[in-house]
C-alpha positions as CSV (number, residue, x, y, z in Angstrom):
1,M,84.3,106.7,92.5
2,P,86.2,109.8,91.6
3,L,89.0,111.2,93.8
4,A,87.5,113.2,96.7
5,P,87.5,117.0,95.8
6,E,89.7,117.8,98.8
7,Y,92.4,115.5,97.6
8,Q,92.1,116.8,94.0
9,A,92.9,120.2,95.3
10,M,95.7,119.0,97.6
11,L,97.4,116.9,94.9
12,A,97.2,119.8,92.4
13,Q,98.8,122.1,94.9
14,A,101.5,119.5,95.6
15,A,102.2,119.1,91.9
16,A,102.5,122.9,91.4
17,Q,105.1,123.1,94.1
18,A,107.3,120.6,92.2
19,A,109.1,119.4,95.4
20,P,111.9,116.9,94.7
21,P,110.8,113.3,95.0
22,L,111.7,111.5,98.2
23,S,113.5,108.9,96.2
24,S,116.0,111.5,95.1
25,L,117.0,112.6,98.6
26,P,119.3,111.3,101.3
27,A,117.3,109.8,104.2
28,A,118.0,112.8,106.5
29,A,116.7,115.3,103.9
30,G,113.7,113.0,103.2
31,R,112.8,113.0,106.9
32,E,112.9,116.7,107.1
33,M,110.8,117.1,104.0
34,Y,108.3,114.6,105.4
35,R,108.0,116.6,108.6
36,M,107.4,119.8,106.7
37,M,104.7,118.1,104.5
38,R,102.6,116.9,107.4
39,P,99.3,118.8,107.8
40,A,99.4,121.5,110.5
41,N,96.9,119.7,112.8
42,P,96.1,121.2,116.2
43,A,97.4,119.3,119.2
44,L,94.2,117.7,120.5
45,A,93.9,117.4,124.2
46,V,94.0,113.9,125.8
47,G,94.1,112.9,129.4
48,R,97.9,112.7,129.7
49,V,100.9,112.3,127.5
50,E,104.3,111.0,128.6
51,D,107.6,110.3,126.8
52,R,109.5,107.3,128.1
53,Q,112.5,105.0,127.3
54,I,111.8,101.3,127.4
55,P,114.3,98.5,127.1
56,G,115.0,97.2,123.6
57,P,117.2,94.5,122.0
58,H,119.9,97.0,121.2
59,G,119.4,99.9,123.6
60,D,116.4,101.8,124.9
61,I,113.5,102.5,122.6
62,P,111.7,105.9,122.9
63,V,107.9,105.7,123.2
64,R,105.2,108.2,123.7
65,I,102.2,107.1,125.7
66,Y,98.8,108.8,125.3
67,H,96.2,108.2,128.0
68,P,92.5,109.1,127.3
69,E,90.4,111.2,129.6
70,G,88.5,109.2,132.2
71,K,89.2,106.7,135.0
72,G,89.7,103.6,132.9
73,P,91.2,101.0,132.8
74,F,91.5,101.1,129.0
75,P,92.6,98.9,126.2
76,I,96.1,99.5,124.8
77,L,97.1,100.1,121.1
78,V,100.8,99.7,120.4
79,N,101.2,102.0,117.4
80,F,103.9,101.8,114.8
81,H,104.2,105.0,112.6
82,G,104.4,104.9,108.9
83,G,107.1,106.2,106.6
84,G,108.6,103.3,104.7
85,W,110.8,102.2,107.6
86,V,113.0,105.3,106.7
87,I,111.1,108.5,107.7
88,G,108.6,109.4,110.4
89,D,108.9,109.7,114.1
90,L,106.9,110.3,117.3
91,D,106.1,113.8,116.3
92,T,104.8,113.0,112.8
93,S,102.4,110.5,114.3
94,D,101.4,112.7,117.2
95,A,98.1,114.0,115.7
96,F,97.0,110.5,114.8
97,A,97.8,109.1,118.2
98,R,96.0,111.9,120.1
99,D,92.9,111.7,117.9
100,F,92.8,107.9,118.1
101,C,93.4,107.9,121.8
102,Q,90.2,110.0,122.4
103,R,88.0,108.6,119.6
104,A,88.8,104.9,120.3
105,A,89.0,105.4,124.1
106,C,92.3,103.5,124.4
107,I,95.9,104.1,125.6
108,V,98.1,104.6,122.6
109,I,101.8,103.7,122.8
110,S,103.7,105.1,119.9
111,V,107.0,103.4,119.2
112,D,110.1,105.3,117.8
113,Y,111.6,102.2,116.3
114,R,115.0,102.2,114.7
115,M,114.9,103.1,111.0
116,A,117.0,102.5,107.8
117,P,119.5,103.2,106.4
118,E,121.2,103.5,109.8
119,H,119.5,100.3,111.0
120,L,118.5,97.8,108.3
121,F,115.9,95.1,108.3
122,P,115.0,93.5,110.7
123,A,115.9,96.2,113.3
124,A,112.5,97.8,113.2
125,V,110.8,94.4,113.7
126,D,113.0,93.7,116.7
127,D,112.2,97.0,118.3
128,C,108.4,96.7,117.7
129,L,108.3,93.2,119.1
130,A,110.1,94.3,122.2
131,A,107.8,97.3,122.6
132,T,104.7,95.1,122.3
133,R,106.0,92.6,124.9
134,W,106.8,95.6,127.2
135,A,103.2,96.9,126.8
136,A,101.8,93.5,127.6
137,R,104.0,93.2,130.7
138,E,103.3,96.7,131.9
139,A,99.6,96.8,131.0
140,S,98.3,97.0,134.6
141,A,100.8,99.7,135.6
142,L,99.7,101.7,132.5
143,N,96.0,101.4,133.6
144,G,95.4,98.9,130.8
145,N,92.5,96.5,131.1
146,G,94.2,93.5,129.5
147,R,93.1,94.1,125.9
148,L,96.0,94.7,123.6
149,A,96.1,95.7,119.9
150,V,98.9,96.4,117.5
151,G,98.5,98.7,114.6
152,G,100.0,101.2,112.2
153,E,99.8,103.0,108.9
154,S,101.6,101.8,105.8
155,A,105.0,100.5,106.9
156,G,103.6,100.6,110.5
157,G,100.8,98.3,109.3
158,N,103.5,96.0,107.9
159,L,105.1,95.9,111.3
160,A,101.8,95.3,113.0
161,A,101.1,92.3,110.7
162,V,104.6,90.9,111.3
163,I,104.4,91.3,115.1
164,S,101.1,89.5,115.1
165,Q,102.8,86.6,113.3
166,L,105.8,86.6,115.6
167,A,103.7,86.8,118.8
168,R,101.6,83.8,117.6
169,D,104.8,81.8,116.9
170,A,106.3,82.6,120.3
171,G,103.0,82.0,122.2
172,E,103.2,85.6,123.6
173,P,102.0,88.2,124.0
174,H,98.4,87.7,123.4
175,I,97.1,90.2,120.8
176,D,93.4,90.9,120.6
177,L,93.4,92.9,117.3
178,Q,95.7,93.9,114.5
179,L,94.9,97.2,112.9
180,L,96.4,97.4,109.4
181,L,95.9,100.8,107.9
182,Y,96.8,100.7,104.1
183,P,99.6,98.3,105.0
184,V,102.7,97.2,103.1
185,T,102.4,93.4,103.0
186,D,104.6,92.5,100.0
187,A,107.7,93.7,98.2
188,D,106.1,92.9,94.8
189,L,105.4,96.3,93.1
190,T,103.6,94.9,90.1
191,R,100.0,94.6,91.3
192,A,97.3,96.4,89.4
193,S,97.0,99.2,92.1
194,Y,100.7,100.0,91.5
195,L,100.0,100.4,87.8
196,E,96.8,102.4,88.4
197,N,98.0,104.6,91.3
198,G,101.8,104.5,91.1
199,K,102.2,108.2,90.2
200,G,100.3,111.3,91.1
201,Y,98.5,110.0,94.2
202,L,100.8,111.1,97.1
203,L,102.6,107.8,97.6
204,E,104.4,106.8,94.4
205,R,105.9,103.6,93.1
206,D,109.4,105.1,92.9
207,T,109.1,106.1,96.6
208,M,108.1,102.6,97.6
209,Q,111.0,101.2,95.6
210,W,113.3,103.6,97.4
211,F,111.9,102.5,100.8
212,W,112.5,98.9,100.0
213,D,116.0,99.5,98.7
214,T,116.8,101.5,101.8
215,Y,115.2,99.2,104.4
216,C,116.0,95.8,102.9
217,P,118.7,96.2,100.3
218,D,119.0,92.4,99.7
219,P,116.1,91.4,97.4
220,A,116.3,87.8,98.7
221,Q,115.5,89.1,102.2
222,R,112.3,90.7,101.1
223,L,110.8,87.3,100.8
224,D,111.2,86.8,104.5
225,P,107.7,87.0,106.2
226,R,109.2,89.5,108.6
227,A,109.6,91.8,105.6
228,S,106.6,90.6,103.4
229,P,104.1,89.1,105.8
230,I,101.9,87.9,103.0
231,R,104.7,85.4,102.2
232,A,104.3,83.5,105.4
233,T,103.5,79.8,104.8
234,N,101.2,79.7,107.9
235,L,98.6,82.4,108.4
236,A,96.4,80.4,110.8
237,N,95.6,81.4,114.4
238,L,96.4,85.1,114.0
239,P,94.6,87.9,115.9
240,P,91.4,89.3,114.5
241,A,92.3,91.9,111.8
242,L,90.9,95.1,110.6
243,V,92.4,95.8,107.2
244,V,91.8,99.3,105.7
245,T,92.7,100.4,102.2
246,A,92.2,103.4,100.0
247,E,91.0,103.4,96.4
248,F,93.7,105.6,95.0
249,D,96.6,103.9,96.8
250,P,99.3,101.8,95.2
251,L,99.3,99.6,98.3
252,R,95.5,98.9,98.0
253,D,95.7,95.5,96.3
254,E,98.4,94.0,98.5
255,G,96.5,95.1,101.7
256,E,93.3,93.5,100.4
257,A,95.2,90.4,99.3
258,Y,96.6,90.0,102.8
259,G,93.2,90.4,104.3
260,R,91.7,87.7,102.0
261,A,94.6,85.4,102.8
262,L,94.0,85.9,106.6
263,A,90.3,85.1,106.1
264,A,91.1,82.0,104.0
265,A,93.3,80.8,106.8
266,G,90.3,80.9,109.2
267,N,91.0,84.2,110.9
268,R,88.4,86.9,111.7
269,V,88.9,89.7,109.3
270,E,87.2,92.8,108.1
271,I,88.5,94.4,104.9
272,K,87.3,98.0,104.3
273,R,88.2,100.0,101.2
274,F,87.5,103.7,101.3
275,D,86.7,104.9,97.8
276,G,87.8,108.4,96.7
277,L,90.7,108.5,99.2
278,V,94.5,108.2,98.9
279,H,97.3,106.7,100.9
280,D,97.8,108.1,104.4
281,F,94.3,109.6,104.6
282,C,94.3,109.5,108.4
283,A,96.9,112.3,108.3
284,T,94.2,114.7,107.1
285,A,91.4,113.5,109.4
286,Q,91.3,116.9,111.2
287,V,91.3,118.8,107.9
288,F,89.2,117.0,105.3
289,E,85.7,115.8,106.0
290,S,86.1,112.7,103.7
291,S,89.0,111.4,105.8
292,R,87.5,112.5,109.0
293,S,84.5,110.3,108.4
294,A,86.7,107.3,107.5
295,F,88.9,107.9,110.5
296,G,85.8,108.0,112.8
297,W,84.6,104.7,111.3
298,I,88.0,103.1,112.1
299,C,88.0,104.4,115.6
300,D,84.5,103.1,116.2
301,Q,85.4,99.7,114.9
302,V,88.5,99.4,117.1
303,R,86.6,100.7,120.2
304,S,83.9,98.0,119.6
305,A,86.4,95.2,119.0
306,L,88.4,96.0,122.1
307,S,85.4,96.3,124.3
308,A,84.0,92.9,123.3
């Protein structure tokens, strides 16, 4: 299927602007450019939003909690933002969290985990595990109904996959769903989708190399399942998974390979590829009809899974 017309126009405009590649910038400048590049989405109304600090392994972790309209109680999604473990924050994921909160009828807890290069691997993992445990402990006080999901986009999907494995190993907390949206699952940048889509489709191979070099500078550590969850020797008894990929995304093949590995290990898995779309398509769900339709499907699937 050809690239969706909306994305053809967006990518042509981006190419004409000739912005410096993220991989050429210091982390602070990359973060600022990423904020500026995010679509100007309206702040959708939800029932209530609160910013809090929760205890973490090395100091408090900022979180933003979105409550849907209605009485509840509701399921909880602990959301880990994307951005290659280097860029992104609560504000860049705000539109996604608001839209998801209302469409999927769940409480969304967005986690502002520590990022590289200030905090190298596995700092982000440690913070996300602490936040997930906190959400499970505080579910009743948050008006949760006992159903708990973890999820995220790109690097956030990586963290959700890792947290699902760590929770299984520790025996807690119980996770009902892992939502892996175009996730990073491996440090291997040689799969076919990297060759096909590694340049000119928003997320580029050079950018992913920069993310890995910044987050996990030691190549040997990238084989750790906490960095590359597909490298785990045991993938059995993990939470049900919804794995979403995009046709024109360098991460497509590793996401689908992880989904297949989960299924082969006996887990309940749905793998859904959206043709014609690029990496991070949820960011344009309020702007482009093609991504809006895909985002709506994702929300419907999560809503159904967490109400079962």
